[in-house]
Short mmCIF file of the C-alpha atoms (twelve columns), coordinates in Angstrom:
data_MODEL
# 
_entry.id   MODEL 
# 
loop_
_atom_site.group_PDB 
_atom_site.id 
_atom_site.type_symbol 
_atom_site.label_atom_id 
_atom_site.label_alt_id 
_atom_site.label_comp_id 
_atom_site.label_asym_id 
_atom_site.label_seq_id 
_atom_site.Cartn_x 
_atom_site.Cartn_y 
_atom_site.Cartn_z 
_atom_site.pdbx_PDB_model_num 
ATOM 1   C CA . MET A 1   -0.123  0.015   0.522   1 
ATOM 2   C CA . LEU A 2   1.620   3.481   -1.066  1 
ATOM 3   C CA . SER A 3   -0.952  5.137   1.111   1 
ATOM 4   C CA . SER A 4   -3.950  4.645   2.832   1 
ATOM 5   C CA . SER A 5   -6.027  6.085   0.084   1 
ATOM 6   C CA . ASP A 6   -4.040  3.852   -2.880  1 
ATOM 7   C CA . ASN A 7   -6.251  1.984   -4.789  1 
ATOM 8   C CA . GLY A 8   -3.561  1.139   -7.752  1 
ATOM 9   C CA . LEU A 9   -2.040  -2.244  -6.125  1 
ATOM 10  C CA . CYS A 10  -2.971  -5.405  -6.393  1 
ATOM 11  C CA . LYS A 11  -5.158  -5.993  -3.332  1 
ATOM 12  C CA . ASN A 12  -3.506  -9.689  -2.760  1 
ATOM 13  C CA . LEU A 13  0.388   -8.456  -3.574  1 
ATOM 14  C CA . PRO A 14  2.402   -5.871  -2.077  1 
ATOM 15  C CA . ILE A 15  3.782   -4.778  -5.393  1 
ATOM 16  C CA . PRO A 16  1.984   -5.734  -8.545  1 
ATOM 17  C CA . SER A 17  3.641   -7.655  -11.605 1 
ATOM 18  C CA . PRO A 18  5.100   -5.362  -15.001 1 
ATOM 19  C CA . SER A 19  2.388   -3.452  -16.316 1 
ATOM 20  C CA . HIS A 20  4.670   -3.342  -19.745 1 
ATOM 21  C CA . PRO A 21  7.208   -6.050  -20.777 1 
ATOM 22  C CA . ARG A 22  9.668   -3.266  -20.681 1 
ATOM 23  C CA . GLN A 23  8.751   -1.396  -17.881 1 
ATOM 24  C CA . TYR A 24  11.893  0.331   -15.992 1 
ATOM 25  C CA . ARG A 25  11.341  -0.009  -11.833 1 
ATOM 26  C CA . ALA A 26  13.545  -0.693  -9.519  1 
ATOM 27  C CA . ILE A 27  11.241  -1.695  -5.999  1 
ATOM 28  C CA . GLY A 28  11.538  -3.855  -3.069  1 
ATOM 29  C CA . LEU A 29  10.438  -4.882  0.095   1 
ATOM 30  C CA . ILE A 30  12.354  -4.916  3.267   1 
ATOM 31  C CA . GLU A 31  10.824  -5.857  7.116   1 
ATOM 32  C CA . GLY A 32  12.147  -3.799  9.864   1 
ATOM 33  C CA . GLN A 33  11.904  -0.208  12.090  1 
ATOM 34  C CA . TYR A 34  12.293  2.652   11.002  1 
ATOM 35  C CA . GLN A 35  14.473  5.460   12.710  1 
ATOM 36  C CA . ARG A 36  13.686  9.164   11.818  1 
ATOM 37  C CA . SER A 37  16.521  11.552  12.251  1 
ATOM 38  C CA . GLN A 38  16.046  14.409  15.486  1 
ATOM 39  C CA . GLU A 39  17.266  17.062  12.377  1 
ATOM 40  C CA . HIS A 40  15.125  15.670  9.806   1 
ATOM 41  C CA . PRO A 41  11.962  14.505  9.961   1 
ATOM 42  C CA . THR A 42  11.861  12.742  6.277   1 
ATOM 43  C CA . ARG A 43  15.600  11.161  6.900   1 
ATOM 44  C CA . GLY A 44  16.488  8.271   8.957   1 
ATOM 45  C CA . ILE A 45  17.658  4.888   8.991   1 
ATOM 46  C CA . LEU A 46  16.061  1.514   8.605   1 
ATOM 47  C CA . ILE A 47  17.227  -1.332  10.663  1 
ATOM 48  C CA . THR A 48  16.297  -4.737  9.284   1 
ATOM 49  C CA . GLN A 49  15.449  -7.973  10.767  1 
ATOM 50  C CA . GLU A 50  19.167  -8.924  10.687  1 
ATOM 51  C CA . GLY A 51  20.387  -5.831  12.427  1 
ATOM 52  C CA . ASN A 52  21.853  -4.457  9.215   1 
ATOM 53  C CA . ILE A 53  21.436  -0.529  8.987   1 
ATOM 54  C CA . ILE A 54  20.552  1.212   5.864   1 
ATOM 55  C CA . ASP A 55  20.591  5.236   5.142   1 
ATOM 56  C CA . THR A 56  16.953  5.662   4.488   1 
ATOM 57  C CA . VAL A 57  14.707  8.516   3.523   1 
ATOM 58  C CA . VAL A 58  10.509  8.889   3.491   1 
ATOM 59  C CA . LEU A 59  9.133   10.197  0.484   1 
ATOM 60  C CA . GLY A 60  6.316   13.348  0.985   1 
ATOM 61  C CA . LYS A 61  3.640   10.704  -0.360  1 
ATOM 62  C CA . VAL A 62  3.616   8.469   2.651   1 
ATOM 63  C CA . LEU A 63  4.024   11.148  5.372   1 
ATOM 64  C CA . SER A 64  0.521   11.113  6.278   1 
ATOM 65  C CA . VAL A 65  0.437   7.384   6.720   1 
ATOM 66  C CA . PHE A 66  3.532   7.707   9.300   1 
ATOM 67  C CA . LYS A 67  1.778   10.281  11.133  1 
ATOM 68  C CA . LYS A 68  -1.729  8.682   11.140  1 
ATOM 69  C CA . HIS A 69  -1.607  4.815   10.968  1 
ATOM 70  C CA . LEU A 70  2.042   3.554   12.318  1 
ATOM 71  C CA . ASP A 71  3.652   2.990   15.106  1 
ATOM 72  C CA . LEU A 72  7.053   3.658   14.518  1 
ATOM 73  C CA . ASP A 73  8.267   1.957   17.784  1 
ATOM 74  C CA . LYS A 74  7.348   -1.531  16.224  1 
ATOM 75  C CA . PRO A 75  8.830   -2.843  12.490  1 
ATOM 76  C CA . HIS A 76  6.713   -3.143  9.422   1 
ATOM 77  C CA . LEU A 77  6.984   -4.164  5.458   1 
ATOM 78  C CA . TRP A 78  7.879   -1.546  3.920   1 
ATOM 79  C CA . ILE A 79  7.796   -0.956  0.092   1 
ATOM 80  C CA . VAL A 80  11.027  0.956   -0.952  1 
ATOM 81  C CA . TYR A 81  12.811  2.287   -3.869  1 
ATOM 82  C CA . PRO A 82  16.390  1.022   -3.539  1 
ATOM 83  C CA . ARG A 83  19.087  3.699   -4.514  1 
ATOM 84  C CA . THR A 84  23.184  3.147   -4.415  1 
ATOM 85  C CA . ARG A 85  25.391  6.112   -3.949  1 
ATOM 86  C CA . PRO A 86  28.168  6.667   -7.052  1 
ATOM 87  C CA . SER A 87  30.702  8.026   -4.090  1 
ATOM 88  C CA . ASN A 88  30.654  4.952   -2.309  1 
ATOM 89  C CA . ASP A 89  28.174  2.542   -3.717  1 
ATOM 90  C CA . GLN A 90  26.639  2.346   -0.454  1 
ATOM 91  C CA . LEU A 91  22.644  1.369   -0.756  1 
ATOM 92  C CA . GLN A 92  20.370  3.954   0.181   1 
ATOM 93  C CA . LEU A 93  16.438  3.160   0.430   1 
ATOM 94  C CA . GLN A 94  13.393  5.369   -0.549  1 
ATOM 95  C CA . ILE A 95  10.246  4.345   1.513   1 
ATOM 96  C CA . ALA A 96  7.390   4.266   -0.803  1 
ATOM 97  C CA . GLY A 97  4.527   3.130   1.271   1 
ATOM 98  C CA . VAL A 98  3.830   0.265   3.578   1 
ATOM 99  C CA . TRP A 99  2.346   -3.302  3.262   1 
ATOM 100 C CA . GLU A 100 -0.341  -3.442  6.106   1 
ATOM 101 C CA . PRO A 101 -3.300  -4.335  4.938   1 
ATOM 102 C CA . GLU A 102 -5.528  -5.210  7.881   1 
ATOM 103 C CA . VAL A 103 -4.311  -1.783  9.192   1 
ATOM 104 C CA . LEU A 104 -4.697  0.688   6.315   1 
ATOM 105 C CA . HIS A 105 -7.557  -1.105  4.968   1 
ATOM 106 C CA . PRO A 106 -9.880  -3.711  7.522   1 
ATOM 107 C CA . GLU A 107 -12.681 -3.372  5.903   1 
ATOM 108 C CA . ASN A 108 -11.029 -5.370  2.716   1 
ATOM 109 C CA . THR A 109 -10.390 -9.192  3.030   1 
ATOM 110 C CA . HIS A 110 -6.972  -10.277 1.383   1 
ATOM 111 C CA . PRO A 111 -6.072  -13.831 1.212   1 
ATOM 112 C CA . LEU A 112 -2.813  -14.842 2.751   1 
ATOM 113 C CA . LEU A 113 0.522   -14.827 0.335   1 
ATOM 114 C CA . SER A 114 1.097   -19.043 -0.621  1 
ATOM 115 C CA . ASP A 115 3.785   -20.126 -2.701  1 
ATOM 116 C CA . ASP A 116 0.886   -21.338 -5.241  1 
ATOM 117 C CA . ASN A 117 -0.210  -18.007 -6.357  1 
ATOM 118 C CA . LEU A 118 2.893   -16.203 -6.427  1 
ATOM 119 C CA . SER A 119 4.942   -14.609 -9.291  1 
ATOM 120 C CA . PRO A 120 8.727   -14.948 -9.638  1 
ATOM 121 C CA . GLU A 121 9.121   -11.576 -11.590 1 
ATOM 122 C CA . VAL A 122 6.811   -9.814  -7.878  1 
ATOM 123 C CA . PRO A 123 8.973   -9.321  -4.930  1 
ATOM 124 C CA . VAL A 124 6.634   -10.981 -1.715  1 
ATOM 125 C CA . LYS A 125 8.923   -11.316 1.017   1 
ATOM 126 C CA . SER A 126 11.442  -9.355  2.700   1 
ATOM 127 C CA . GLY A 127 14.828  -8.916  0.993   1 
ATOM 128 C CA . ASP A 128 13.168  -9.640  -2.255  1 
ATOM 129 C CA . PHE A 129 13.568  -6.828  -5.483  1 
ATOM 130 C CA . SER A 130 12.655  -6.594  -8.802  1 
ATOM 131 C CA . ILE A 131 14.937  -4.871  -10.877 1 
ATOM 132 C CA . ARG A 132 14.558  -4.000  -14.918 1 
ATOM 133 C CA . GLY A 133 16.197  -1.974  -16.500 1 
ATOM 134 C CA . GLN A 134 19.307  -1.614  -19.157 1 
ATOM 135 C CA . VAL A 135 22.558  -3.064  -18.622 1 
ATOM 136 C CA . VAL A 136 25.485  -0.896  -18.816 1 
ATOM 137 C CA . TYR A 137 27.829  -2.352  -17.230 1 
ATOM 138 C CA . ALA A 138 28.960  -5.935  -16.712 1 
ATOM 139 C CA . SER A 139 31.954  -8.025  -15.103 1 
ATOM 140 C CA . HIS A 140 32.089  -11.692 -14.829 1 
ATOM 141 C CA . GLN A 141 35.665  -11.306 -13.055 1 
ATOM 142 C CA . LYS A 142 34.500  -8.677  -10.227 1 
ATOM 143 C CA . LYS A 143 30.783  -10.066 -10.172 1 
ATOM 144 C CA . ILE A 144 29.110  -6.817  -11.054 1 
ATOM 145 C CA . ALA A 145 26.493  -5.450  -13.110 1 
ATOM 146 C CA . ILE A 146 25.626  -1.800  -13.466 1 
ATOM 147 C CA . VAL A 147 21.322  -1.029  -14.681 1 
ATOM 148 C CA . LYS A 148 20.248  2.082   -15.773 1 
ATOM 149 C CA . ILE A 149 16.743  2.785   -14.639 1 
ATOM 150 C CA . ARG A 150 14.252  5.180   -16.226 1 
ATOM 151 C CA . GLN A 151 12.134  7.250   -14.016 1 
ATOM 152 C CA . SER A 152 9.096   8.625   -15.822 1 
ATOM 153 C CA . PRO A 153 8.456   12.015  -15.204 1 
ATOM 154 C CA . LYS A 154 6.067   13.797  -12.794 1 
ATOM 155 C CA . HIS A 155 4.584   16.634  -15.449 1 
ATOM 156 C CA . PRO A 156 4.377   15.591  -19.150 1 
ATOM 157 C CA . SER A 157 6.443   18.239  -20.129 1 
ATOM 158 C CA . GLU A 158 9.425   17.301  -18.504 1 
ATOM 159 C CA . LYS A 159 12.239  15.010  -19.560 1 
ATOM 160 C CA . PRO A 160 12.936  11.525  -18.150 1 
ATOM 161 C CA . LYS A 161 15.377  11.110  -15.738 1 
ATOM 162 C CA . PHE A 162 18.041  7.965   -15.094 1 
ATOM 163 C CA . PHE A 163 19.912  6.553   -12.158 1 
ATOM 164 C CA . LYS A 164 22.390  3.588   -11.996 1 
ATOM 165 C CA . LEU A 165 22.465  1.211   -9.752  1 
ATOM 166 C CA . LYS A 166 25.183  -1.508  -8.794  1 
ATOM 167 C CA . LEU A 167 23.792  -5.103  -8.362  1 
ATOM 168 C CA . GLN A 168 26.408  -7.908  -7.288  1 
ATOM 169 C CA . GLY A 169 26.672  -11.171 -9.425  1 
ATOM 170 C CA . PRO A 170 27.549  -12.057 -12.762 1 
ATOM 171 C CA . LEU A 171 25.492  -12.305 -16.114 1 
ATOM 172 C CA . ALA A 172 25.041  -13.630 -18.918 1 
ATOM 173 C CA . ASP A 173 27.730  -12.811 -21.822 1 
ATOM 174 C CA . LYS A 174 26.263  -9.629  -24.366 1 
ATOM 175 C CA . ALA A 175 24.664  -8.182  -21.580 1 
ATOM 176 C CA . VAL A 176 26.028  -4.652  -22.049 1 
ATOM 177 C CA . GLY A 177 22.940  -2.820  -24.133 1 
ATOM 178 C CA . CYS A 178 19.883  -5.051  -23.346 1 
ATOM 179 C CA . PHE A 179 16.862  -4.622  -21.307 1 
ATOM 180 C CA . TRP A 180 16.629  -7.479  -18.227 1 
ATOM 181 C CA . ASP A 181 14.409  -8.192  -15.737 1 
ATOM 182 C CA . LEU A 182 15.773  -9.215  -12.835 1 
ATOM 183 C CA . GLN A 183 15.010  -10.893 -9.518  1 
ATOM 184 C CA . VAL A 184 17.356  -9.421  -6.653  1 
ATOM 185 C CA . ARG A 185 17.983  -10.289 -2.952  1 
ATOM 186 C CA . LEU A 186 19.459  -8.217  -0.485  1 
ATOM 187 C CA . VAL A 187 22.203  -10.248 1.035   1 
ATOM 188 C CA . ASN A 188 24.288  -8.315  3.686   1 
ATOM 189 C CA . ASN A 189 23.218  -4.738  2.389   1 
ATOM 190 C CA . GLN A 190 24.150  -5.906  -1.092  1 
ATOM 191 C CA . LEU A 191 21.522  -6.256  -3.659  1 
ATOM 192 C CA . THR A 192 22.600  -9.564  -5.441  1 
ATOM 193 C CA . ILE A 193 21.347  -10.857 -8.575  1 
ATOM 194 C CA . VAL A 194 19.479  -14.092 -7.982  1 
ATOM 195 C CA . THR A 195 17.708  -14.522 -11.987 1 
ATOM 196 C CA . GLY A 196 17.586  -12.812 -14.969 1 
ATOM 197 C CA . LYS A 197 15.757  -12.952 -17.763 1 
ATOM 198 C CA . ASN A 198 17.199  -10.898 -20.974 1 
ATOM 199 C CA . LEU A 199 14.545  -9.127  -22.783 1 
ATOM 200 C CA . GLY A 200 16.585  -8.152  -25.730 1 
ATOM 201 C CA . GLN A 201 18.444  -4.638  -27.328 1 
ATOM 202 C CA . VAL A 202 17.679  -1.685  -25.991 1 
ATOM 203 C CA . ALA A 203 17.331  0.939   -29.261 1 
ATOM 204 C CA . LYS A 204 19.448  3.801   -29.175 1 
ATOM 205 C CA . LYS A 205 17.348  6.754   -29.370 1 
ATOM 206 C CA . ARG A 206 17.773  10.732  -30.639 1 
ATOM 207 C CA . GLY A 207 15.013  13.312  -30.230 1 
ATOM 208 C CA . GLY A 208 12.636  10.852  -29.091 1 
ATOM 209 C CA . PHE A 209 13.059  8.687   -32.005 1 
ATOM 210 C CA . ALA A 210 14.463  5.431   -32.731 1 
ATOM 211 C CA . LYS A 211 18.045  6.452   -34.473 1 
ATOM 212 C CA . LYS A 212 18.164  4.233   -38.093 1 
ATOM 213 C CA . ARG A 213 21.524  2.978   -39.114 1 
ATOM 214 C CA . VAL A 214 22.152  4.315   -42.787 1 
ATOM 215 C CA . THR A 215 24.583  3.613   -45.365 1 
ATOM 216 C CA . PRO A 216 26.662  6.458   -46.260 1 
ATOM 217 C CA . GLN A 217 26.051  7.338   -50.164 1 
ATOM 218 C CA . LEU A 218 28.526  9.035   -52.442 1 
ATOM 219 C CA . ARG A 219 27.233  12.367  -53.642 1 
ATOM 220 C CA . PRO A 220 29.419  14.619  -55.791 1 
ATOM 221 C CA . LYS A 221 30.768  17.928  -54.262 1 
ATOM 222 C CA . LYS A 222 28.574  21.095  -54.455 1 
ATOM 223 C CA . LEU A 223 30.767  23.986  -56.315 1 
ATOM 224 C CA . LEU A 224 30.309  26.971  -54.310 1 
ATOM 225 C CA . ILE A 225 30.377  29.997  -55.764 1 
ATOM 226 C CA . ASN A 226 31.320  33.337  -54.534 1 
ATOM 227 C CA . GLU A 227 28.393  36.261  -55.813 1 
ATOM 228 C CA . GLU A 228 31.522  38.914  -56.090 1 
ATOM 229 C CA . HIS A 229 34.052  36.527  -58.092 1 
ATOM 230 C CA . SER A 230 31.211  34.549  -60.357 1 
ATOM 231 C CA . LEU A 231 32.789  31.521  -62.261 1 
ATOM 232 C CA . SER A 232 32.076  31.887  -65.921 1 
ATOM 233 C CA . PRO A 233 30.538  28.618  -67.720 1 
ATOM 234 C CA . PRO A 234 33.731  26.390  -69.288 1 
ATOM 235 C CA . ASN A 235 34.445  26.839  -72.985 1 
ATOM 236 C CA . ARG A 236 32.829  30.235  -73.169 1 
ATOM 237 C CA . ILE A 237 34.934  33.293  -74.807 1 
ATOM 238 C CA . SER A 238 34.440  36.553  -72.914 1 
ATOM 239 C CA . LEU A 239 33.383  39.077  -76.235 1 
ATOM 240 C CA . PRO A 240 33.800  42.725  -76.112 1 
ATOM 241 C CA . LYS A 241 30.927  45.453  -75.337 1 
ATOM 242 C CA . PRO A 242 29.359  47.214  -77.938 1 
ATOM 243 C CA . VAL A 243 30.459  50.981  -78.136 1 
ATOM 244 C CA . ASN A 244 27.883  53.687  -77.823 1 
ATOM 245 C CA . SER A 245 28.310  55.961  -80.955 1 
ATOM 246 C CA . THR A 246 26.406  58.808  -79.381 1 
ATOM 247 C CA . ARG A 247 29.550  58.903  -76.652 1 
ATOM 248 C CA . SER A 248 32.502  58.079  -79.228 1 
ATOM 249 C CA . ASN A 249 34.681  61.146  -79.828 1 
ATOM 250 C CA . PHE A 250 34.361  61.443  -83.933 1 
ATOM 251 C CA . GLN A 251 34.402  64.800  -85.029 1 
ATOM 252 C CA . LYS A 252 32.896  66.086  -88.086 1 
ATOM 253 C CA . PRO A 253 35.365  67.380  -90.872 1 
ATOM 254 C CA . GLN A 254 35.613  71.005  -91.403 1 
# 
């Protein structure tokens, strides 16, 4: 549940299935206790069940849920967006919601999650993440992959933004430049690849349209003509201008 009034998520699952075969996203579930900072009400830390501490921020759209419905002295199952800091590659979480239908929507009945109706593409347990995006770097030797995620603009006039997420684990050969659907697990505060599916190459775009590869054609060079020094056509003889008889120096005989 992203908020107490949100009806967009599936009633039976904390995170819905992808709405598009190549939908970009980075989302997951973490169960733990959130402790807010005294200096910043939207910043704090998340203490996981294993006792790990993760730097965490709270998005503004869920602040009302925090104030009205949640007891922060207890652990909750949080819906989070993962980020990795470019400076030190440390994991950071953005809390986007909480999965507690019995608290936020007690009037609705939600069947218990079971292995019979679960999809491997959808995170349902604490530590599960769904990462979908373009792989821009992959190393078998270092066992590292970097995925570029596209963020949808908040307004139609805005351009989409991108961020990069660093993952642990090797990918198959020729993974760079392809769109991947990855199932990721949080292990010791690191996002580790469990399984992945290559959905094909990502087309390069320019100006919003896919850039097509055009075979260069040989064209004759154009002759640039200066207006002040125009060139005469070839094999053309310049003729003298006719003399105006009225302006000649001819003198009549005396």
